PyMOL commands that place a pseudoatom at each C-alpha (Angstrom):
pseudoatom trace, name=CA, resn=MET, resi=1, chain=A, elem=C, hetatm=0, pos=[18.132, -19.615, 9.863]
pseudoatom trace, name=CA, resn=GLU, resi=2, chain=A, elem=C, hetatm=0, pos=[16.855, -21.975, 7.188]
pseudoatom trace, name=CA, resn=LEU, resi=3, chain=A, elem=C, hetatm=0, pos=[17.122, -20.839, 3.579]
pseudoatom trace, name=CA, resn=LYS, resi=4, chain=A, elem=C, hetatm=0, pos=[13.367, -20.734, 2.958]
pseudoatom trace, name=CA, resn=GLU, resi=5, chain=A, elem=C, hetatm=0, pos=[12.794, -18.629, 6.079]
pseudoatom trace, name=CA, resn=PHE, resi=6, chain=A, elem=C, hetatm=0, pos=[15.551, -16.225, 5.024]
pseudoatom trace, name=CA, resn=VAL, resi=7, chain=A, elem=C, hetatm=0, pos=[14.135, -15.799, 1.493]
pseudoatom trace, name=CA, resn=LYS, resi=8, chain=A, elem=C, hetatm=0, pos=[10.580, -15.301, 2.794]
pseudoatom trace, name=CA, resn=ALA, resi=9, chain=A, elem=C, hetatm=0, pos=[11.728, -12.798, 5.412]
pseudoatom trace, name=CA, resn=ALA, resi=10, chain=A, elem=C, hetatm=0, pos=[13.891, -10.887, 2.933]
pseudoatom trace, name=CA, resn=LEU, resi=11, chain=A, elem=C, hetatm=0, pos=[11.100, -10.624, 0.335]
pseudoatom trace, name=CA, resn=ASN, resi=12, chain=A, elem=C, hetatm=0, pos=[8.512, -9.598, 2.921]
pseudoatom trace, name=CA, resn=ASP, resi=13, chain=A, elem=C, hetatm=0, pos=[10.856, -7.073, 4.536]
pseudoatom trace, name=CA, resn=VAL, resi=14, chain=A, elem=C, hetatm=0, pos=[11.749, -5.420, 1.217]
pseudoatom trace, name=CA, resn=MET, resi=15, chain=A, elem=C, hetatm=0, pos=[8.119, -5.294, 0.016]
pseudoatom trace, name=CA, resn=ASP, resi=16, chain=A, elem=C, hetatm=0, pos=[6.943, -3.959, 3.384]
pseudoatom trace, name=CA, resn=ALA, resi=17, chain=A, elem=C, hetatm=0, pos=[9.710, -1.343, 3.420]
pseudoatom trace, name=CA, resn=VAL, resi=18, chain=A, elem=C, hetatm=0, pos=[8.720, -0.081, -0.044]
pseudoatom trace, name=CA, resn=GLN, resi=19, chain=A, elem=C, hetatm=0, pos=[5.011, 0.042, 0.884]
pseudoatom trace, name=CA, resn=GLU, resi=20, chain=A, elem=C, hetatm=0, pos=[5.652, 1.734, 4.241]
pseudoatom trace, name=CA, resn=THR, resi=21, chain=A, elem=C, hetatm=0, pos=[7.902, 4.331, 2.600]
pseudoatom trace, name=CA, resn=ILE, resi=22, chain=A, elem=C, hetatm=0, pos=[5.207, 5.132, 0.022]
pseudoatom trace, name=CA, resn=GLU, resi=23, chain=A, elem=C, hetatm=0, pos=[2.581, 5.519, 2.768]
pseudoatom trace, name=CA, resn=GLU, resi=24, chain=A, elem=C, hetatm=0, pos=[4.836, 7.634, 5.011]
pseudoatom trace, name=CA, resn=ARG, resi=25, chain=A, elem=C, hetatm=0, pos=[5.764, 9.999, 2.177]
pseudoatom trace, name=CA, resn=LYS, resi=26, chain=A, elem=C, hetatm=0, pos=[2.083, 10.445, 1.278]
pseudoatom trace, name=CA, resn=ALA, resi=27, chain=A, elem=C, hetatm=0, pos=[1.068, 11.020, 4.909]
pseudoatom trace, name=CA, resn=ASP, resi=28, chain=A, elem=C, hetatm=0, pos=[3.852, 13.579, 5.466]
pseudoatom trace, name=CA, resn=ARG, resi=29, chain=A, elem=C, hetatm=0, pos=[3.216, 15.218, 2.063]
pseudoatom trace, name=CA, resn=ARG, resi=30, chain=A, elem=C, hetatm=0, pos=[6.920, 14.979, 1.238]
pseudoatom trace, name=CA, resn=HIS, resi=31, chain=A, elem=C, hetatm=0, pos=[8.217, 15.605, -2.259]
pseudoatom trace, name=CA, resn=GLY, resi=32, chain=A, elem=C, hetatm=0, pos=[9.386, 12.737, -4.422]
pseudoatom trace, name=CA, resn=TYR, resi=33, chain=A, elem=C, hetatm=0, pos=[7.852, 9.415, -5.364]
pseudoatom trace, name=CA, resn=VAL, resi=34, chain=A, elem=C, hetatm=0, pos=[8.816, 5.853, -4.612]
pseudoatom trace, name=CA, resn=ASN, resi=35, chain=A, elem=C, hetatm=0, pos=[8.398, 3.574, -7.631]
pseudoatom trace, name=CA, resn=PRO, resi=36, chain=A, elem=C, hetatm=0, pos=[6.028, 5.893, -9.527]
pseudoatom trace, name=CA, resn=LYS, resi=37, chain=A, elem=C, hetatm=0, pos=[3.556, 4.481, -12.027]
pseudoatom trace, name=CA, resn=THR, resi=38, chain=A, elem=C, hetatm=0, pos=[1.487, 6.644, -14.349]
pseudoatom trace, name=CA, resn=HIS, resi=39, chain=A, elem=C, hetatm=0, pos=[-1.136, 4.267, -15.719]
pseudoatom trace, name=CA, resn=ASP, resi=40, chain=A, elem=C, hetatm=0, pos=[-3.092, 1.271, -14.639]
pseudoatom trace, name=CA, resn=PHE, resi=41, chain=A, elem=C, hetatm=0, pos=[-4.583, -0.404, -17.700]
pseudoatom trace, name=CA, resn=GLY, resi=42, chain=A, elem=C, hetatm=0, pos=[-4.388, -3.907, -16.357]
pseudoatom trace, name=CA, resn=GLU, resi=43, chain=A, elem=C, hetatm=0, pos=[-0.658, -3.897, -17.028]
pseudoatom trace, name=CA, resn=MET, resi=44, chain=A, elem=C, hetatm=0, pos=[1.788, -4.827, -14.351]
pseudoatom trace, name=CA, resn=GLU, resi=45, chain=A, elem=C, hetatm=0, pos=[5.378, -3.652, -14.353]
pseudoatom trace, name=CA, resn=VAL, resi=46, chain=A, elem=C, hetatm=0, pos=[7.607, -6.559, -13.409]
pseudoatom trace, name=CA, resn=ASP, resi=47, chain=A, elem=C, hetatm=0, pos=[11.100, -6.122, -12.043]
pseudoatom trace, name=CA, resn=THR, resi=48, chain=A, elem=C, hetatm=0, pos=[13.586, -8.575, -10.602]
pseudoatom trace, name=CA, resn=ILE, resi=49, chain=A, elem=C, hetatm=0, pos=[15.269, -9.103, -7.275]
pseudoatom trace, name=CA, resn=LYS, resi=50, chain=A, elem=C, hetatm=0, pos=[18.543, -11.018, -7.212]
pseudoatom trace, name=CA, resn=PHE, resi=51, chain=A, elem=C, hetatm=0, pos=[19.664, -13.218, -4.345]
pseudoatom trace, name=CA, resn=ASP, resi=52, chain=A, elem=C, hetatm=0, pos=[23.267, -14.294, -3.868]
pseudoatom trace, name=CA, resn=ILE, resi=53, chain=A, elem=C, hetatm=0, pos=[23.341, -16.326, -0.677]
pseudoatom trace, name=CA, resn=ALA, resi=54, chain=A, elem=C, hetatm=0, pos=[26.040, -18.318, 1.083]
pseudoatom trace, name=CA, resn=VAL, resi=55, chain=A, elem=C, hetatm=0, pos=[24.552, -21.449, 2.629]
pseudoatom trace, name=CA, resn=SER, resi=56, chain=A, elem=C, hetatm=0, pos=[25.989, -24.203, 4.761]
pseudoatom trace, name=CA, resn=THR, resi=57, chain=A, elem=C, hetatm=0, pos=[24.774, -27.781, 4.962]
pseudoatom trace, name=CA, resn=GLY, resi=58, chain=A, elem=C, hetatm=0, pos=[24.568, -29.629, 8.194]
pseudoatom trace, name=CA, resn=ASN, resi=59, chain=A, elem=C, hetatm=0, pos=[23.036, -32.623, 9.852]
pseudoatom trace, name=CA, resn=LYS, resi=60, chain=A, elem=C, hetatm=0, pos=[21.398, -32.599, 13.243]
pseudoatom trace, name=CA, resn=ALA, resi=61, chain=A, elem=C, hetatm=0, pos=[20.566, -35.834, 14.962]
pseudoatom trace, name=CA, resn=LYS, resi=62, chain=A, elem=C, hetatm=0, pos=[17.867, -35.500, 17.597]
pseudoatom trace, name=CA, resn=GLY, resi=63, chain=A, elem=C, hetatm=0, pos=[15.554, -38.467, 17.614]
pseudoatom trace, name=CA, resn=GLY, resi=64, chain=A, elem=C, hetatm=0, pos=[16.360, -38.999, 13.932]
pseudoatom trace, name=CA, resn=ALA, resi=65, chain=A, elem=C, hetatm=0, pos=[18.583, -37.604, 11.242]
pseudoatom trace, name=CA, resn=SER, resi=66, chain=A, elem=C, hetatm=0, pos=[17.601, -34.482, 9.361]
pseudoatom trace, name=CA, resn=ALA, resi=67, chain=A, elem=C, hetatm=0, pos=[19.406, -32.263, 6.914]
pseudoatom trace, name=CA, resn=SER, resi=68, chain=A, elem=C, hetatm=0, pos=[18.683, -28.705, 5.903]
pseudoatom trace, name=CA, resn=LEU, resi=69, chain=A, elem=C, hetatm=0, pos=[20.212, -25.702, 4.199]
pseudoatom trace, name=CA, resn=GLU, resi=70, chain=A, elem=C, hetatm=0, pos=[21.096, -22.906, 6.575]
pseudoatom trace, name=CA, resn=VAL, resi=71, chain=A, elem=C, hetatm=0, pos=[21.967, -19.331, 5.659]
pseudoatom trace, name=CA, resn=PHE, resi=72, chain=A, elem=C, hetatm=0, pos=[25.640, -18.845, 6.478]
pseudoatom trace, name=CA, resn=SER, resi=73, chain=A, elem=C, hetatm=0, pos=[26.809, -16.041, 8.697]
pseudoatom trace, name=CA, resn=VAL, resi=74, chain=A, elem=C, hetatm=0, pos=[30.324, -15.222, 9.751]
pseudoatom trace, name=CA, resn=LYS, resi=75, chain=A, elem=C, hetatm=0, pos=[31.146, -14.152, 13.288]
pseudoatom trace, name=CA, resn=LEU, resi=76, chain=A, elem=C, hetatm=0, pos=[34.178, -11.924, 13.555]
pseudoatom trace, name=CA, resn=GLY, resi=77, chain=A, elem=C, hetatm=0, pos=[36.008, -11.575, 16.823]
pseudoatom trace, name=CA, resn=GLY, resi=78, chain=A, elem=C, hetatm=0, pos=[39.049, -12.496, 18.816]
pseudoatom trace, name=CA, resn=GLU, resi=79, chain=A, elem=C, hetatm=0, pos=[37.606, -15.096, 21.185]
pseudoatom trace, name=CA, resn=GLY, resi=80, chain=A, elem=C, hetatm=0, pos=[39.898, -18.015, 21.733]
pseudoatom trace, name=CA, resn=GLY, resi=81, chain=A, elem=C, hetatm=0, pos=[38.457, -21.452, 22.192]
pseudoatom trace, name=CA, resn=GLY, resi=82, chain=A, elem=C, hetatm=0, pos=[39.033, -25.076, 21.530]
pseudoatom trace, name=CA, resn=GLU, resi=83, chain=A, elem=C, hetatm=0, pos=[35.750, -25.760, 19.738]
pseudoatom trace, name=CA, resn=ARG, resi=84, chain=A, elem=C, hetatm=0, pos=[35.900, -26.979, 16.149]
pseudoatom trace, name=CA, resn=GLU, resi=85, chain=A, elem=C, hetatm=0, pos=[33.150, -27.250, 13.630]
pseudoatom trace, name=CA, resn=GLN, resi=86, chain=A, elem=C, hetatm=0, pos=[33.234, -28.565, 10.108]
pseudoatom trace, name=CA, resn=SER, resi=87, chain=A, elem=C, hetatm=0, pos=[30.731, -27.447, 7.513]
pseudoatom trace, name=CA, resn=ASN, resi=88, chain=A, elem=C, hetatm=0, pos=[30.349, -27.142, 3.764]
pseudoatom trace, name=CA, resn=VAL, resi=89, chain=A, elem=C, hetatm=0, pos=[29.573, -23.690, 2.465]
pseudoatom trace, name=CA, resn=SER, resi=90, chain=A, elem=C, hetatm=0, pos=[28.090, -23.164, -0.993]
pseudoatom trace, name=CA, resn=ARG, resi=91, chain=A, elem=C, hetatm=0, pos=[26.610, -20.231, -2.830]
pseudoatom trace, name=CA, resn=ILE, resi=92, chain=A, elem=C, hetatm=0, pos=[23.140, -20.101, -4.297]
pseudoatom trace, name=CA, resn=GLU, resi=93, chain=A, elem=C, hetatm=0, pos=[22.316, -17.373, -6.780]
pseudoatom trace, name=CA, resn=PHE, resi=94, chain=A, elem=C, hetatm=0, pos=[18.849, -16.820, -8.220]
pseudoatom trace, name=CA, resn=THR, resi=95, chain=A, elem=C, hetatm=0, pos=[16.590, -14.072, -9.511]
pseudoatom trace, name=CA, resn=LEU, resi=96, chain=A, elem=C, hetatm=0, pos=[12.866, -13.703, -8.869]
pseudoatom trace, name=CA, resn=ALA, resi=97, chain=A, elem=C, hetatm=0, pos=[10.311, -11.620, -10.727]
pseudoatom trace, name=CA, resn=VAL, resi=98, chain=A, elem=C, hetatm=0, pos=[8.466, -9.158, -8.492]
pseudoatom trace, name=CA, resn=ALA, resi=99, chain=A, elem=C, hetatm=0, pos=[5.839, -6.484, -8.935]
pseudoatom trace, name=CA, resn=TRP, resi=100, chain=A, elem=C, hetatm=0, pos=[6.799, -3.802, -6.417]
pseudoatom trace, name=CA, resn=PRO, resi=101, chain=A, elem=C, hetatm=0, pos=[4.299, -1.643, -4.562]
pseudoatom trace, name=CA, resn=HIS, resi=102, chain=A, elem=C, hetatm=0, pos=[4.046, 1.666, -6.403]
pseudoatom trace, name=CA, resn=THR, resi=103, chain=A, elem=C, hetatm=0, pos=[2.922, 5.254, -6.077]
pseudoatom trace, name=CA, resn=HIS, resi=104, chain=A, elem=C, hetatm=0, pos=[0.124, 5.953, -8.547]
pseudoatom trace, name=CA, resn=ILE, resi=105, chain=A, elem=C, hetatm=0, pos=[0.665, 9.263, -10.382]
pseudoatom trace, name=CA, resn=THR, resi=106, chain=A, elem=C, hetatm=0, pos=[-2.357, 10.760, -12.144]
pseudoatom trace, name=CA, resn=ASP, resi=107, chain=A, elem=C, hetatm=0, pos=[-0.453, 13.350, -14.182]
pseudoatom trace, name=CA, resn=ALA, resi=108, chain=A, elem=C, hetatm=0, pos=[2.158, 11.722, -16.424]
pseudoatom trace, name=CA, resn=LYS, resi=109, chain=A, elem=C, hetatm=0, pos=[3.634, 15.163, -17.195]
pseudoatom trace, name=CA, resn=LYS, resi=110, chain=A, elem=C, hetatm=0, pos=[5.144, 15.170, -13.700]
pseudoatom trace, name=CA, resn=LEU, resi=111, chain=A, elem=C, hetatm=0, pos=[7.414, 12.260, -14.549]
pseudoatom trace, name=CA, resn=VAL, resi=112, chain=A, elem=C, hetatm=0, pos=[10.481, 12.287, -16.746]
pseudoatom trace, name=CA, resn=ARG, resi=113, chain=A, elem=C, hetatm=0, pos=[12.645, 9.186, -16.909]
pseudoatom trace, name=CA, resn=ALA, resi=114, chain=A, elem=C, hetatm=0, pos=[16.170, 9.830, -15.564]
pseudoatom trace, name=CA, resn=ARG, resi=115, chain=A, elem=C, hetatm=0, pos=[18.964, 9.174, -18.027]
for i in range(1, 115): cmd.bond("trace and resi %d" % i, "trace and resi %d" % (i + 1))
show_as sticks, trace
zoom trace
């Protein structure tokens, strides 16, 4: 999987998971809040998400040379074989600012910050 596809999929999956959890909890009337927010005065609470990704570089020649960064995965197992592959593996670490989906709480008295 190319790096950009991995980052896009990871961000979308996490955001969708947070939003779906909020909606499911509301629909089922379950106790507890996911990412509660008590006011909405045009302010946006910004958090961060950190990526620490192992990538490998490779060249594929099919009708022309191209290079891309691929997300590295390791396959564990005991298969024997004579195939060899050489690749360079590097790590990329970065942090992005995100504004998570939130549950709007109308009564601020219901929330107390955990210590």
